[in-house]
Each structure stands twice: as C-alpha cells, then as structure tokens.
KEBARO-385355 format. One record per residue (C-alpha): residue number from 1; residue in one letter; x, y, z. Coordinates in Angstrom, 1 decimal, padded with zeros to 4 digits, always signed. Layout:
residues N
<node seq="NUM" type="a" east="X" north="Y" up="Z"/>
...
This chain:
residues 59
<node seq="1" type="m" east="-009.5" north="+037.8" up="-015.6"/>
<node seq="2" type="f" east="-009.3" north="+038.5" up="-011.8"/>
<node seq="3" type="y" east="-007.7" north="+035.1" up="-010.9"/>
<node seq="4" type="k" east="-005.5" north="+035.4" up="-007.9"/>
<node seq="5" type="k" east="-003.3" north="+032.5" up="-006.8"/>
<node seq="6" type="s" east="-004.0" north="+031.0" up="-003.3"/>
<node seq="7" type="l" east="-001.7" north="+031.7" up="-000.5"/>
<node seq="8" type="e" east="-000.2" north="+028.3" up="-000.6"/>
<node seq="9" type="e" east="+000.7" north="+028.7" up="-004.3"/>
<node seq="10" type="r" east="+002.3" north="+032.1" up="-003.7"/>
<node seq="11" type="i" east="+004.4" north="+030.8" up="-000.9"/>
<node seq="12" type="a" east="+005.5" north="+027.8" up="-003.0"/>
<node seq="13" type="d" east="+006.4" north="+030.1" up="-005.9"/>
<node seq="14" type="r" east="+008.4" north="+032.4" up="-003.7"/>
<node seq="15" type="q" east="+010.3" north="+029.5" up="-002.0"/>
<node seq="16" type="a" east="+011.1" north="+028.0" up="-005.4"/>
<node seq="17" type="q" east="+012.8" north="+031.3" up="-006.5"/>
<node seq="18" type="r" east="+015.0" north="+031.4" up="-003.4"/>
<node seq="19" type="r" east="+018.5" north="+030.1" up="-003.6"/>
<node seq="20" type="p" east="+019.3" north="+027.1" up="-001.3"/>
<node seq="21" type="l" east="+020.7" north="+027.8" up="+002.1"/>
<node seq="22" type="e" east="+024.3" north="+027.7" up="+002.6"/>
<node seq="23" type="e" east="+025.8" north="+025.0" up="+004.9"/>
<node seq="24" type="g" east="+026.2" north="+026.3" up="+008.5"/>
<node seq="25" type="k" east="+024.1" north="+029.4" up="+008.0"/>
<node seq="26" type="t" east="+021.8" north="+029.4" up="+010.9"/>
<node seq="27" type="f" east="+020.1" north="+032.8" up="+010.6"/>
<node seq="28" type="e" east="+018.6" north="+033.7" up="+007.3"/>
<node seq="29" type="h" east="+017.5" north="+037.2" up="+008.5"/>
<node seq="30" type="a" east="+019.9" north="+039.8" up="+010.0"/>
<node seq="31" type="p" east="+017.2" north="+041.1" up="+012.5"/>
<node seq="32" type="a" east="+016.8" north="+037.6" up="+014.0"/>
<node seq="33" type="k" east="+020.5" north="+037.2" up="+014.3"/>
<node seq="34" type="f" east="+020.8" north="+040.6" up="+016.0"/>
<node seq="35" type="v" east="+017.9" north="+039.8" up="+018.6"/>
<node seq="36" type="f" east="+019.5" north="+036.4" up="+019.3"/>
<node seq="37" type="i" east="+023.0" north="+037.7" up="+019.9"/>
<node seq="38" type="s" east="+021.6" north="+040.7" up="+022.0"/>
<node seq="39" type="l" east="+019.6" north="+038.2" up="+024.3"/>
<node seq="40" type="i" east="+022.7" north="+036.1" up="+024.8"/>
<node seq="41" type="v" east="+024.8" north="+039.2" up="+025.7"/>
<node seq="42" type="i" east="+022.1" north="+040.4" up="+028.1"/>
<node seq="43" type="v" east="+021.9" north="+037.1" up="+029.9"/>
<node seq="44" type="v" east="+025.7" north="+036.8" up="+030.2"/>
<node seq="45" type="i" east="+025.9" north="+040.4" up="+031.6"/>
<node seq="46" type="m" east="+023.1" north="+039.6" up="+034.1"/>
<node seq="47" type="h" east="+024.9" north="+036.5" up="+035.3"/>
<node seq="48" type="i" east="+028.1" north="+038.5" up="+035.8"/>
<node seq="49" type="v" east="+026.4" north="+041.3" up="+037.7"/>
<node seq="50" type="g" east="+024.4" north="+038.7" up="+039.8"/>
<node seq="51" type="i" east="+027.7" north="+036.9" up="+040.7"/>
<node seq="52" type="a" east="+029.4" north="+040.2" up="+041.6"/>
<node seq="53" type="i" east="+026.5" north="+041.2" up="+043.9"/>
<node seq="54" type="v" east="+026.5" north="+037.8" up="+045.6"/>
<node seq="55" type="m" east="+030.3" north="+038.0" up="+046.2"/>
<node seq="56" type="a" east="+030.1" north="+041.5" up="+047.5"/>
<node seq="57" type="l" east="+027.3" north="+040.5" up="+050.0"/>
<node seq="58" type="d" east="+029.2" north="+037.4" up="+051.1"/>
<node seq="59" type="t" east="+031.5" north="+039.4" up="+053.4"/>
C-alpha cells in the first residue's frame, strides 16, 4: 500500500524514459552550457587585459 521505489529504481525509470542523446550534443542542460561559455569568455577577456597591461608597462 505504501510501497515506494528505491532511489536506484526511480533513476533507472527516469533514464529509460529519456530519448537518446544526439551525436555531437555536449551539453544536455542550458544552464551548464551558459556557465561553461561564460567562464571561457571571462578567461579570454582576462588574458587580453593582462597582455594589454604588460604591453603598457613595458615602455
């Protein structure tokens, strides 16, 4: 009457209902993709600013 599936069984059921991943699709979740791209952009901007500072102080 009060039977509840174990966590493993619920995860297996949920994964069985999902459609297969498409080829070349790296990020399944949009927030993860947003965070990843944001971090890449921040690192690139930091490198550009750092190079600009070093070049300005190199006089």
